[in-house]
N, CA and C atoms as a LAMMPS dump frame, in Angstrom:
ITEM: TIMESTEP
0
ITEM: NUMBER OF ATOMS
186
ITEM: BOX BOUNDS ff ff ff
-5.0000000000000000e+02 5.0000000000000000e+02
-5.0000000000000000e+02 5.0000000000000000e+02
-5.0000000000000000e+02 5.0000000000000000e+02
ITEM: ATOMS id mol type element x y z
1 1 1 N 242.851 -0.424 -129.938
2 1 2 C 243.501 0.758 -129.427
3 1 3 C 245.011 0.705 -129.685
4 2 1 N 245.594 -0.496 -129.523
5 2 2 C 247.022 -0.633 -129.762
6 2 3 C 247.371 -0.364 -131.215
7 3 1 N 246.493 -0.793 -132.118
8 3 2 C 246.744 -0.548 -133.542
9 3 3 C 246.719 0.938 -133.854
10 4 1 N 245.784 1.651 -133.244
11 4 2 C 245.697 3.092 -133.454
12 4 3 C 246.954 3.786 -132.935
13 5 1 N 247.407 3.406 -131.761
14 5 2 C 248.638 3.997 -131.212
15 5 3 C 249.848 3.655 -132.078
16 6 1 N 249.9 2.434 -132.565
17 6 2 C 251.012 2.045 -133.432
18 6 3 C 250.976 2.838 -134.735
19 7 1 N 249.783 3.032 -135.289
20 7 2 C 249.643 3.809 -136.523
21 7 3 C 250.061 5.256 -136.304
22 8 1 N 249.61 5.843 -135.199
23 8 2 C 249.995 7.226 -134.905
24 8 3 C 251.498 7.358 -134.672
25 9 1 N 252.087 6.388 -134.008
26 9 2 C 253.53 6.418 -133.777
27 9 3 C 254.295 6.314 -135.091
28 10 1 N 253.85 5.429 -135.964
29 10 2 C 254.512 5.284 -137.267
30 10 3 C 254.361 6.562 -138.091
31 11 1 N 253.185 7.179 -138.038
32 11 2 C 252.967 8.422 -138.755
33 11 3 C 253.875 9.524 -138.216
34 12 1 N 253.968 9.608 -136.897
35 12 2 C 254.832 10.612 -136.278
36 12 3 C 256.299 10.393 -136.656
37 13 1 N 256.761 9.164 -136.616
38 13 2 C 258.155 8.872 -136.959
39 13 3 C 258.436 9.176 -138.427
40 14 1 N 257.468 8.905 -139.291
41 14 2 C 257.638 9.206 -140.71
42 14 3 C 257.73 10.699 -140.964
43 15 1 N 256.872 11.468 -140.319
44 15 2 C 256.903 12.926 -140.474
45 15 3 C 258.182 13.48 -139.872
46 16 1 N 258.582 12.966 -138.729
47 16 2 C 259.807 13.423 -138.076
48 16 3 C 261.022 13.155 -138.962
49 17 1 N 261.064 11.999 -139.59
50 17 2 C 262.19 11.667 -140.475
51 17 3 C 262.214 12.6 -141.68
52 18 1 N 261.061 12.932 -142.221
53 18 2 C 261.013 13.857 -143.363
54 18 3 C 261.488 15.248 -142.97
55 19 1 N 261.125 15.692 -141.779
56 19 2 C 261.554 17.013 -141.322
57 19 3 C 263.058 17.061 -141.108
58 20 1 N 263.628 15.982 -140.632
59 20 2 C 265.083 15.939 -140.446
60 20 3 C 265.801 16.056 -141.773
61 21 1 N 265.288 15.409 -142.797
62 21 2 C 265.904 15.492 -144.121
63 21 3 C 265.819 16.92 -144.631
64 22 1 N 264.689 17.559 -144.433
65 22 2 C 264.523 18.934 -144.897
66 22 3 C 265.454 19.886 -144.164
67 23 1 N 265.7 19.655 -142.891
68 23 2 C 266.556 20.543 -142.121
69 23 3 C 268.01 20.454 -142.548
70 24 1 N 268.426 19.376 -143.166
71 24 2 C 269.817 19.202 -143.558
72 24 3 C 270.047 19.529 -145.024
73 25 1 N 269.045 20.027 -145.708
74 25 2 C 269.18 20.287 -147.133
75 25 3 C 270.252 21.322 -147.451
76 26 1 N 270.362 22.375 -146.692
77 26 2 C 271.313 23.437 -146.985
78 26 3 C 272.723 23.144 -146.528
79 27 1 N 272.933 22.058 -145.805
80 27 2 C 274.267 21.8 -145.257
81 27 3 C 275.271 21.496 -146.357
82 28 1 N 274.844 20.843 -147.422
83 28 2 C 275.764 20.542 -148.524
84 28 3 C 276.166 21.833 -149.229
85 29 1 N 275.209 22.715 -149.442
86 29 2 C 275.505 23.992 -150.081
87 29 3 C 276.463 24.808 -149.221
88 30 1 N 276.231 24.846 -147.933
89 30 2 C 277.112 25.579 -147.03
90 30 3 C 278.516 24.997 -147.063
91 31 1 N 278.613 23.686 -147.092
92 31 2 C 279.928 23.044 -147.154
93 31 3 C 280.645 23.401 -148.451
94 32 1 N 279.93 23.4 -149.562
95 32 2 C 280.549 23.771 -150.839
96 32 3 C 281.019 25.223 -150.826
97 33 1 N 280.235 26.109 -150.25
98 33 2 C 280.633 27.514 -150.173
99 33 3 C 281.88 27.667 -149.322
100 34 1 N 281.936 26.971 -148.198
101 34 2 C 283.122 27.067 -147.338
102 34 3 C 284.368 26.524 -148.034
103 35 1 N 284.224 25.414 -148.757
104 35 2 C 285.365 24.881 -149.509
105 35 3 C 285.803 25.862 -150.598
106 36 1 N 284.839 26.488 -151.272
107 36 2 C 285.179 27.452 -152.322
108 36 3 C 285.933 28.643 -151.74
109 37 1 N 285.49 29.135 -150.597
110 37 2 C 286.177 30.253 -149.94
111 37 3 C 287.594 29.846 -149.545
112 38 1 N 287.759 28.638 -149.023
113 38 2 C 289.089 28.166 -148.632
114 38 3 C 290.007 28.05 -149.845
115 39 1 N 289.49 27.517 -150.939
116 39 2 C 290.308 27.371 -152.15
117 39 3 C 290.69 28.737 -152.694
118 40 1 N 289.755 29.676 -152.704
119 40 2 C 290.062 31.02 -153.196
120 40 3 C 291.126 31.677 -152.322
121 41 1 N 291.049 31.493 -151.021
122 41 2 C 292.055 32.066 -150.124
123 41 3 C 293.427 31.456 -150.379
124 42 1 N 293.482 30.145 -150.551
125 42 2 C 294.761 29.477 -150.814
126 42 3 C 295.348 29.948 -152.139
127 43 1 N 294.519 30.037 -153.165
128 43 2 C 294.996 30.509 -154.477
129 43 3 C 295.496 31.945 -154.361
130 44 1 N 294.804 32.773 -153.603
131 44 2 C 295.251 34.151 -153.408
132 44 3 C 296.613 34.22 -152.741
133 45 1 N 296.84 33.381 -151.752
134 45 2 C 298.137 33.344 -151.072
135 45 3 C 299.236 32.89 -152.022
136 46 1 N 298.951 31.876 -152.816
137 46 2 C 299.941 31.37 -153.774
138 46 3 C 300.257 32.428 -154.819
139 47 1 N 299.244 33.095 -155.341
140 47 2 C 299.467 34.14 -156.35
141 47 3 C 300.291 35.272 -155.755
142 48 1 N 300.003 35.688 -154.531
143 48 2 C 300.772 36.759 -153.893
144 48 3 C 302.233 36.343 -153.698
145 49 1 N 302.459 35.093 -153.304
146 49 2 C 303.831 34.612 -153.109
147 49 3 C 304.588 34.574 -154.436
148 50 1 N 303.945 34.086 -155.484
149 50 2 C 304.602 34.026 -156.798
150 50 3 C 304.88 35.428 -157.319
151 51 1 N 303.924 36.338 -157.15
152 51 2 C 304.107 37.716 -157.606
153 51 3 C 305.281 38.375 -156.876
154 52 1 N 305.372 38.174 -155.555
155 52 2 C 306.476 38.755 -154.784
156 52 3 C 307.815 38.179 -155.238
157 53 1 N 307.847 36.873 -155.493
158 53 2 C 309.088 36.24 -155.94
159 53 3 C 309.51 36.773 -157.311
160 54 1 N 308.556 36.866 -158.236
161 54 2 C 308.878 37.343 -159.586
162 54 3 C 309.339 38.798 -159.543
163 55 1 N 308.683 39.622 -158.741
164 55 2 C 309.096 41.027 -158.653
165 55 3 C 310.482 41.169 -158.028
166 56 1 N 310.795 40.323 -157.051
167 56 2 C 312.12 40.4 -156.452
168 56 3 C 313.195 39.939 -157.422
169 57 1 N 312.878 38.918 -158.206
170 57 2 C 313.839 38.439 -159.202
171 57 3 C 313.978 39.429 -160.359
172 58 1 N 312.908 40.136 -160.69
173 58 2 C 312.978 41.138 -161.761
174 58 3 C 313.856 42.308 -161.354
175 59 1 N 313.899 42.582 -160.07
176 59 2 C 314.762 43.665 -159.576
177 59 3 C 316.234 43.305 -159.692
178 60 1 N 316.564 42.032 -159.785
179 60 2 C 317.965 41.595 -159.882
180 60 3 C 318.472 41.614 -161.325
181 61 1 N 317.608 41.837 -162.291
182 61 2 C 318.034 41.851 -163.711
183 61 3 C 318.787 43.142 -163.97
184 62 1 N 319.945 43.005 -164.627
185 62 2 C 320.769 44.177 -164.948
186 62 3 C 320.638 44.57 -166.382
């Protein structure tokens, strides 16, 4: 009886571990998407700042 319980426990733990791995599969993709959005936002801010600076300096040309 103890062997049967040990076998069932091992089977349950193995299935549980596999389900945990499956549940975390999309987390890497989500992290990459969030990093991409952050980088795009930073680049947009930098481009806007450079554009404003260049336009202000172009207005000073005589």
